[in-house]
C-alpha positions in Angstrom: -130.5 -86.1 -57.9 -133.4 -88.6 -57.2 -137.0 -87.3 -57.2 -137.9 -86.1 -53.7 -141.1 -84.2 -53.0 -143.1 -83.8 -49.8 -144.2 -87.4 -49.2 -140.9 -88.1 -47.5 -142.2 -90.8 -45.2 -143.6 -92.9 -48.0 -141.0 -95.6 -47.4 -142.2 -95.9 -43.8 -145.6 -97.0 -44.9 -144.7 -99.1 -47.9 -144.4 -102.3 -45.9 -147.9 -101.8 -44.6 -149.1 -101.0 -48.0 -147.4 -104.0 -49.6 -149.2 -106.3 -47.0 -152.5 -104.6 -47.8 -151.9 -105.1 -51.5 -151.8 -108.8 -51.2 -155.5 -108.7 -50.5 -156.3 -106.2 -53.2 -158.6 -107.6 -55.9 -157.8 -107.0 -59.5 -160.6 -104.4 -59.7 -159.0 -102.5 -56.8 -155.7 -102.4 -58.5 -157.3 -101.2 -61.7 -159.2 -98.5 -59.7 -155.9 -97.2 -58.2 -154.2 -97.2 -61.6 -157.1 -95.4 -63.2 -157.3 -92.7 -60.6 -153.5 -92.3 -60.6 -153.7 -91.6 -64.4 -156.6 -89.2 -63.9 -154.9 -87.2 -61.2 -151.6 -87.0 -63.0 -153.2 -85.9 -66.3 -155.2 -83.3 -64.4 -152.1 -82.2 -62.5 -150.2 -81.6 -65.7 -152.9 -80.2 -68.0 -155.2 -78.4 -65.6 -152.7 -77.2 -63.0 -149.0 -76.9 -64.0 -149.5 -76.1 -67.6 -151.9 -73.2 -66.9 -149.7 -71.7 -64.2 -146.3 -72.0 -65.8 -144.6 -70.4 -67.5 -147.6 -68.0 -67.7 -147.1 -66.6 -64.2 -143.4 -65.8 -64.5 -142.9 -62.0 -64.3 -140.2 -61.5 -66.9 -140.2 -57.7 -66.4 -139.8 -57.3 -62.6 -138.9 -60.8 -61.4 -140.8 -63.3 -59.3 -144.2 -64.4 -60.2 -147.5 -62.7 -61.1 -150.0 -63.2 -58.4 -153.5 -62.3 -59.7 -155.4 -63.9 -62.7 -159.0 -63.8 -63.8 -161.1 -66.9 -64.2 -159.9 -67.2 -67.8 -156.2 -66.6 -66.9 -155.8 -62.9 -67.8 -153.3 -61.0 -65.5 -155.2 -58.5 -63.4 -154.8 -56.0 -60.6 -151.7 -54.4 -59.1 -149.8 -57.7 -58.9 -148.4 -57.1 -55.4 -146.1 -59.9 -54.4 -146.3 -61.7 -51.0 -143.5 -63.9 -49.6 -145.9 -66.8 -49.2 -147.0 -66.8 -52.8 -143.6 -66.2 -54.2 -142.1 -69.0 -52.1 -144.8 -71.4 -53.0 -144.3 -70.8 -56.7 -140.6 -71.3 -56.3 -141.3 -74.6 -54.5 -143.8 -75.7 -57.2 -141.3 -75.1 -60.0 -138.6 -77.0 -58.0 -140.9 -79.9 -57.5 -142.2 -79.9 -61.1 -138.6 -79.8 -62.4 -138.0 -83.2 -60.7 -141.3 -84.7 -61.7 -140.8 -83.6 -65.4 -137.1 -82.9 -66.0 -137.6 -82.8 -69.8 -139.7 -79.6 -69.4 -136.9 -77.1 -69.0 -139.0 -74.1 -68.0 -139.6 -75.6 -64.5 -135.9 -75.5 -63.6 -135.7 -72.1 -65.1 -138.8 -71.0 -63.2 -137.3 -72.4 -59.9 -134.1 -70.4 -60.4 -136.1 -67.3 -61.3 -138.1 -67.6 -58.1 -135.0 -68.2 -56.0 -133.4 -65.1 -57.4 -136.4 -63.0 -56.5 -136.4 -64.4 -52.9 -132.7 -63.7 -52.5 -132.4 -60.3 -54.3 -135.8 -58.6 -53.6 -137.7 -60.2 -50.6 -134.7 -60.8 -48.3 -134.0 -57.8 -46.1 -130.3 -57.2 -46.6 -130.2 -54.8 -43.6 -132.1 -56.6 -40.9 -132.4 -60.1 -42.3 -135.5 -62.1 -42.7 -138.0 -61.9 -45.6 -140.3 -59.0 -46.1 -144.0 -59.9 -46.1 -145.2 -57.8 -49.0 -143.8 -55.8 -51.9 -145.4 -54.2 -55.0 -144.8 -55.6 -58.4 -141.6 -53.5 -58.8 -140.3 -54.9 -55.5 -140.8 -51.9 -53.2 -141.8 -52.9 -49.7 -145.4 -52.3 -48.7 -146.1 -51.6 -45.1 -149.8 -52.0 -44.8 -152.2 -54.9 -44.0 -149.5 -57.2 -42.7 -146.8 -57.3 -40.1 -143.5 -56.3 -41.8 -142.0 -59.7 -41.1 -143.9 -62.9 -40.3 -142.8 -66.3 -39.2 -145.4 -67.8 -41.5 -143.9 -66.2 -44.6 -140.4 -67.0 -43.6 -141.4 -70.6 -43.0 -142.5 -70.9 -46.6 -139.3 -69.2 -47.8 -137.4 -71.9 -45.9 -139.5 -74.6 -47.4 -138.9 -73.3 -50.9 -135.2 -72.8 -50.5 -134.8 -76.4 -49.2 -136.8 -77.8 -52.1 -134.9 -75.7 -54.6 -131.6 -76.9 -53.1 -132.8 -80.6 -53.3 -133.7 -80.1 -57.0 -130.5 -78.2 -58.0 -127.7 -78.6 -55.4 -127.4 -74.8 -55.5 -125.2 -74.0 -52.5 -126.5 -70.4 -52.5 -129.9 -71.7 -51.7 -128.6 -73.9 -48.8 -126.7 -70.9 -47.4 -129.8 -68.7 -47.5 -131.9 -71.4 -45.9 -129.4 -71.7 -43.1 -129.4 -68.0 -42.6 -133.2 -67.9 -42.6 -133.3 -70.6 -39.9 -130.8 -68.7 -37.8 -132.8 -65.5 -38.2 -136.0 -67.2 -37.0 -134.1 -68.7 -34.1 -132.7 -65.3 -33.0 -135.9 -63.2 -33.5 -139.0 -65.4 -33.6 -138.3 -68.4 -31.4 -139.6 -68.2 -27.9 -137.0 -69.7 -25.5 -139.4 -69.5 -22.5 -142.7 -71.0 -23.7 -141.4 -72.6 -26.9 -142.8 -72.2 -30.4 -142.5 -69.1 -32.5 -143.9 -65.5 -32.4 -145.7 -64.9 -35.7 -145.8 -61.1 -36.0 -142.5 -59.3 -36.1 -141.3 -55.7 -36.7 -138.9 -54.8 -39.5 -135.9 -55.5 -37.2 -137.3 -58.8 -36.1 -138.7 -57.7 -32.7 -141.9 -59.7 -31.8 -145.0 -57.5 -31.8 -146.6 -57.3 -28.4 -150.4 -57.5 -28.2 -151.7 -54.4 -26.3 -155.2 -53.8 -25.0 -155.8 -51.3 -27.8 -155.7 -54.0 -30.5 -159.1 -55.0 -31.8 -160.5 -58.2 -30.2 -161.0 -59.6 -33.7 -157.4 -59.1 -34.7 -154.8 -61.9 -34.5 -151.9 -59.5 -34.0 -149.6 -60.6 -31.3 -151.0 -64.1 -30.9 -149.2 -67.4 -31.6 -151.2 -69.7 -33.9 -151.5 -73.2 -35.2 -151.1 -72.2 -38.9 -147.7 -70.7 -38.4 -146.7 -73.7 -36.2 -147.7 -76.4 -38.7 -145.9 -74.7 -41.6 -142.8 -74.2 -39.5 -143.0 -77.9 -38.8 -143.3 -78.5 -42.5 -140.3 -76.2 -43.3 -138.1 -77.8 -40.7 -139.0 -81.2 -41.9 -137.7 -80.2 -45.4 -134.7 -78.4 -44.0 -133.6 -81.2 -41.8 -133.2 -83.5 -44.9 -130.7 -81.2 -46.5 -129.0 -79.9 -43.4 -129.2 -82.4 -40.5 -128.1 -79.9 -37.9 -128.7 -80.8 -34.2 -130.6 -77.5 -33.6 -132.8 -78.0 -36.6 -133.6 -81.5 -35.3 -134.4 -80.0 -31.8 -136.7 -77.4 -33.2 -138.4 -79.9 -35.5 -139.1 -82.2 -32.6 -140.2 -79.3 -30.5 -142.8 -78.3 -33.1 -144.0 -81.9 -33.5 -144.6 -82.3 -29.8 -146.1 -78.8 -29.4 -148.6 -79.3 -32.2 -149.4 -82.9 -31.3 -149.7 -82.5 -27.5 -150.6 -78.8 -26.9 -152.3 -77.3 -30.0 -154.4 -80.4 -30.8 -157.3 -81.1 -28.4 -158.2 -84.6 -27.1 -161.2 -84.5 -29.4 -159.0 -84.3 -32.4 -159.1 -80.8 -33.7 -156.7 -77.9 -33.3 -157.1 -74.7 -31.3 -156.4 -71.8 -33.8 -154.8 -69.0 -31.7 -153.0 -68.7 -28.4 -151.5 -66.2 -26.0 -147.7 -66.2 -25.9 -147.8 -68.7 -23.0 -150.0 -71.1 -25.1 -153.3 -70.2 -23.3 -156.0 -70.9 -25.9 -157.9 -67.9 -27.3 -161.6 -68.9 -26.9 -164.9 -67.2 -27.0 -166.9 -70.3 -26.1 -168.2 -68.7 -22.8 -169.7 -65.7 -24.6 -172.9 -65.4 -26.5 -173.4 -66.7 -30.1 -173.2 -63.3 -31.7 -169.8 -62.6 -30.1 -168.6 -66.1 -31.0 -169.5 -65.6 -34.7 -168.0 -62.1 -34.7 -164.7 -63.7 -33.6 -165.0 -66.8 -35.8 -161.7 -66.1 -37.5 -159.9 -66.6 -34.2 -162.0 -69.5 -32.8 -163.5 -72.3 -34.8 -162.8 -75.8 -35.9 -160.9 -75.9 -39.3 -161.3 -79.3 -40.8 -158.9 -78.5 -43.6 -156.1 -77.6 -41.3 -156.7 -80.7 -39.2 -156.5 -83.2 -42.1 -153.4 -81.3 -43.4 -151.7 -81.4 -40.0 -152.3 -85.2 -39.6 -150.1 -85.7 -42.7 -147.5 -83.1 -41.6 -147.2 -84.8 -38.1 -146.6 -88.2 -39.6 -144.1 -86.8 -42.2 -142.1 -85.1 -39.4 -142.1 -88.2 -37.2 -140.7 -90.2 -40.1 -138.0 -87.7 -41.0 -137.0 -87.6 -37.3 -136.6 -91.3 -37.4 -139.0 -91.9 -34.4 -139.4 -95.6 -34.2 -142.8 -97.1 -33.3 -144.3 -93.6 -32.9 -147.8 -94.9 -32.1 -148.7 -91.7 -30.3 -148.3 -89.5 -33.4 -150.1 -92.1 -35.5 -153.0 -92.3 -33.0 -153.3 -88.5 -32.9 -153.2 -88.1 -36.6 -155.9 -90.7 -37.1 -158.0 -89.1 -34.5 -157.7 -85.7 -36.3 -158.8 -87.3 -39.6 -161.7 -89.2 -38.0 -162.9 -86.1 -36.2 -163.0 -84.2 -39.5 -164.8 -87.0 -41.3 -167.4 -87.5 -38.5 -168.1 -83.7 -38.1 -167.1 -81.9 -41.3 -167.6 -84.2 -44.2 -170.5 -83.8 -46.7 -171.9 -87.3 -46.7 -174.0 -86.6 -49.8 -171.6 -85.1 -52.3 -168.3 -85.4 -50.5 -165.8 -82.7 -49.5 -164.8 -81.1 -46.2 -166.7 -78.1 -45.0 -164.8 -75.0 -44.0 -165.7 -74.3 -40.4 -167.5 -75.7 -37.4 -168.0 -74.8 -33.8 -168.8 -76.5 -30.5 -171.3 -74.1 -29.0 -171.5 -74.3 -25.2 -174.3 -76.7 -24.1 -174.6 -78.4 -27.5 -173.6 -82.0 -27.6 -172.7 -81.9 -31.3 -170.6 -79.6 -33.5 -172.4 -77.1 -35.6 -171.2 -76.3 -39.1 -170.8 -72.5 -39.2 -169.5 -72.3 -42.8 -170.5 -75.0 -45.3 -168.3 -73.8 -48.2 -165.6 -76.2 -49.4 -162.4 -74.2 -50.1 -159.9 -75.6 -52.6 -157.0 -76.2 -50.3 -158.9 -78.2 -47.8 -160.1 -80.6 -50.5 -156.5 -80.9 -51.8 -155.2 -81.7 -48.3 -158.0 -84.1 -47.7 -157.2 -86.0 -50.9 -153.6 -86.5 -49.8 -154.4 -87.5 -46.2 -157.3 -89.8 -47.0 -155.2 -91.9 -49.3 -152.4 -92.1 -46.7 -154.9 -93.2 -44.1 -156.4 -95.7 -46.6 -153.0 -97.4 -47.0 -152.2 -97.3 -43.3 -155.6 -98.6 -42.3 -157.0 -100.5 -45.3 -159.8 -102.2 -43.4 -160.8 -99.4 -41.0 -164.5 -98.7 -40.5 -164.0 -95.2 -41.6 -163.5 -96.5 -45.2 -160.8 -94.0 -46.1 -160.3 -95.3 -49.6 -163.9 -95.0 -50.6 -163.9 -91.4 -49.2 -160.8 -90.7 -51.2 -162.5 -91.8 -54.3 -165.5 -89.7 -53.5 -163.4 -86.7 -52.8 -161.5 -87.0 -56.1 -164.9 -87.2 -57.9 -166.0 -84.1 -56.0 -162.8 -82.2 -56.9 -163.1 -83.2 -60.6 -166.7 -82.1 -60.7 -166.9 -79.0 -58.6 -163.4 -77.6 -58.1 -161.4 -78.2 -61.3 -162.2 -75.8 -64.2 -162.3 -78.3 -67.0 -162.7 -75.5 -69.6 -160.1 -72.9 -68.6 -157.9 -74.9 -66.2 -157.0 -74.3 -62.7 -159.0 -74.8 -59.5 -161.9 -72.7 -58.3 -161.4 -71.1 -54.9 -164.4 -73.0 -53.6 -166.7 -75.9 -54.7 -169.4 -74.8 -57.1 -172.0 -76.8 -55.4 -171.8 -74.3 -52.5 -170.4 -71.3 -54.2 -171.4 -71.1 -57.9 -170.1 -67.5 -58.1 -166.6 -68.9 -57.8 -166.8 -69.9 -61.5 -165.9 -66.4 -62.5 -163.9 -65.4 -59.5 -160.1 -64.9 -59.5 -158.2 -68.1 -60.3 -155.1 -66.7 -58.6 -154.2 -64.0 -56.0 -151.7 -63.6 -53.2 -153.4 -66.2 -51.1 -154.1 -68.7 -53.9 -151.5 -70.4 -55.9 -151.0 -74.2 -56.5 -148.9 -75.5 -53.7 -151.7 -77.4 -51.9 -152.9 -79.0 -55.1 -149.5 -79.9 -56.5 -148.3 -81.5 -53.2 -151.5 -83.5 -52.8 -151.7 -84.7 -56.4 -148.0 -85.6 -56.7 -148.1 -87.5 -53.4 -151.3 -89.4 -54.5 -149.9 -90.3 -57.9 -146.8 -91.7 -56.3 -148.7 -93.7 -53.7 -151.3 -95.0 -56.1 -148.7 -96.2 -58.6 -146.5 -97.9 -56.0 -148.3 -101.2 -56.2 -147.1 -101.6 -59.8 -143.5 -101.6 -58.8 -141.5 -104.2 -57.0 -139.2 -101.7 -55.4 -140.1 -98.4 -53.6 -139.9 -95.1 -55.3 -136.7 -93.3 -54.4 -138.0 -90.4 -52.4 
């Protein structure tokens, strides 16, 4: 089966890229080839090789979640659906990138088996959110079922099916989609309810719930990863309802969740009324910052996911999605980019009465930089002569990542850039919220795009 990872709409931009390449100087081509080699070498030696097969839990199934800075397993090793699905996805992708390394295909099968046999609820359907290392369901800290986690399971199952042709995986992906349709989809206001009870009933937000809790809200993060999952699913199962939901999520994110300024609102009431604290005092705003801020990482990530979905849907001359995606990237660069060292800041806020956005958290988390790397290169190839100078910023971001985020001694990525958070040098390299999905997707996409100019025919995606 041909190599297919998440840059599914690469073909759609290759014509533009080919035109731009005609004007590339020899030095520019050399630069692209050099960075491609650097990224791929790092992807293999500092990412994939340190995670696999080390993280495979041979005793209880699935993957170990928590590792120290020098890659020693640590802690209780609870297993969350998001992490387990992402590791399954990563192994499926790596098995296509490097088919001679047999442990990736074995790891993908190992992950699929855990999803199917342990995390899937055989009584009520849907995937459990959290289990302990032995596979017993944990009912604390999370809703028992979440659309976000089920989206990543769907994403992993689709990628695993692409890599192997395993019909069991396709059947489980179809069952997962139907379960989400029955329990999580909102037929009235559209979109999906995030928090669900064990039997799939959406959790209603009562007045007794803390104002700082997201319980019962709809949100952008669940929405963008459902979009991502449906994009992957539609390519292996072009069902009319899958197409309808994919298009629904594309338009919902593009036209409702994303503001005209170019950033996304984070949380919403079930009828898509934004959750905002902008009319309160600064102390209240900061106390509720989790629910209400500008997340530059999510915005640059979503710009890519919107364009990918539009391509997979086959939307011709979709200038609206392209315009919105570019606006999201430009807003993040103008307001959340470190012009001195590079990198995207974590949070900002438009305080009432202020003309400009204020950075409220200047840390640079690992996943935002990975997503930025992917999207900046895409924008550079779509808009090679744009005043935003996307390619130069892509180069700057790769240098930043190499210097401040990748552990050149022990391997892996720090959770945050050491220029802002030097304590991350000895912090956990892995935990239930930190695997390698963002990094692998970004690096694999960038290598493919950077290398394309050296080939007369497009990569088969």
